[in-house]
C-alpha positions as CSV (number, residue, x, y, z in Angstrom):
1,M,-150.6,-15.7,215.5
2,P,-148.1,-13.7,217.6
3,V,-149.0,-12.9,221.2
4,G,-147.0,-10.8,223.6
5,I,-147.0,-11.5,227.3
6,S,-146.0,-8.6,229.6
7,V,-145.3,-8.5,233.3
8,D,-147.1,-5.2,233.4
9,A,-150.6,-4.8,234.7
10,P,-153.3,-5.0,232.0
11,E,-153.8,-1.2,231.6
12,H,-150.1,-0.6,231.5
13,A,-149.6,-3.4,229.0
14,K,-152.2,-1.8,226.8
15,L,-150.5,1.6,227.0
16,L,-147.2,0.0,226.1
17,G,-148.8,-1.8,223.1
18,E,-150.4,1.4,221.9
19,A,-147.1,3.4,222.3
20,L,-145.2,0.8,220.3
21,N,-148.0,0.3,217.7
22,V,-148.2,-3.4,218.5
23,T,-150.7,-5.0,216.1
24,F,-151.1,-8.3,218.0
25,P,-152.6,-9.2,221.4
26,L,-150.4,-8.1,224.3
27,L,-151.5,-10.0,227.4
28,S,-150.7,-9.3,231.1
29,D,-149.0,-11.7,233.4
30,Q,-148.4,-9.4,236.4
31,D,-148.3,-12.3,238.8
32,L,-145.6,-14.0,236.7
33,D,-147.4,-17.4,236.3
34,V,-146.6,-17.9,232.6
35,H,-143.2,-16.3,232.9
36,R,-142.3,-18.8,235.7
37,L,-143.5,-21.7,233.5
38,F,-141.1,-20.6,230.8
39,N,-138.3,-19.6,233.2
40,V,-138.0,-16.2,231.7
41,L,-137.8,-14.0,234.8
42,N,-135.2,-11.5,235.9
43,T,-135.6,-10.4,239.5
44,L,-133.7,-7.2,240.2
45,D,-131.9,-6.4,243.4
46,S,-132.8,-3.2,245.3
47,K,-129.7,-1.4,243.9
48,T,-130.9,-2.0,240.3
49,V,-134.5,-1.1,241.1
50,A,-133.2,2.2,242.5
51,L,-131.2,2.8,239.4
52,Y,-134.2,2.2,237.2
53,E,-136.2,4.7,239.3
54,E,-133.5,7.3,238.7
55,Y,-134.4,6.9,235.0
56,Q,-138.2,7.2,235.9
57,L,-138.7,3.5,235.4
58,N,-140.8,2.2,238.3
59,I,-141.3,-1.4,237.5
60,D,-143.4,-2.1,240.5
61,K,-145.8,0.7,239.5
62,W,-146.1,-0.8,236.0
63,S,-146.7,-4.3,237.2
64,E,-148.8,-3.2,240.2
65,R,-146.8,-5.7,242.2
66,D,-143.7,-5.5,244.4
67,H,-141.8,-8.5,243.0
68,H,-139.1,-6.3,241.4
69,T,-139.2,-8.6,238.4
70,I,-138.9,-8.0,234.6
71,A,-139.2,-10.4,231.8
72,V,-136.3,-11.9,230.0
73,P,-136.7,-11.0,226.3
74,S,-138.0,-14.2,224.8
75,I,-139.6,-15.7,221.7
76,F,-141.2,-19.1,221.7
77,L,-142.7,-20.7,218.6
78,I,-145.4,-23.1,219.8
79,D,-147.4,-25.4,217.5
80,E,-151.0,-26.4,217.6
81,N,-150.3,-29.2,220.0
82,R,-148.8,-26.7,222.5
83,T,-145.3,-28.0,221.9
84,V,-142.4,-25.5,222.0
85,R,-140.7,-26.0,218.6
86,W,-138.2,-23.2,218.8
87,A,-137.1,-20.8,221.6
88,H,-134.8,-17.9,222.2
89,A,-134.4,-16.2,225.6
90,H,-131.4,-14.2,226.7
91,R,-130.9,-12.1,229.9
92,D,-129.0,-9.5,227.9
93,H,-131.8,-7.6,226.2
94,K,-129.4,-6.7,223.3
95,T,-129.0,-10.3,222.3
96,R,-132.0,-11.0,220.1
97,P,-132.5,-13.2,217.0
98,T,-132.7,-11.5,213.7
99,V,-135.9,-11.4,211.7
100,D,-134.3,-13.8,209.2
101,Q,-133.5,-16.2,212.0
102,I,-137.1,-16.1,213.3
103,L,-138.5,-16.6,209.8
104,T,-136.2,-19.5,209.1
105,A,-137.4,-21.1,212.4
106,I,-141.0,-20.6,211.4
107,Q,-140.4,-22.1,207.9
108,S,-138.6,-25.2,209.4
109,I,-141.7,-25.8,211.6
110,L,-144.1,-25.4,208.7
């Protein structure tokens, strides 16, 4: 079953899930514990935080923390033994696997 994990606070993660019509659980990791374990963090410098704010994107407000951190877009396929069987993470949010690549990875695990 897919699960999303967001750096946003629970109520903000819920709003995001509703806005994007997410049909699977979207969990909150605003203290970055899970993101640290998977090494999928992108801490922004103050100049980038200010740039985000110019576009009305206040990441600290959404996470309710002042860590200036967003998640690296990532997908992990984890089996019933909690073993990561396939992973994709890239700091460039435009670099993402295709649906076919993900489905192929799932089929190879099954």
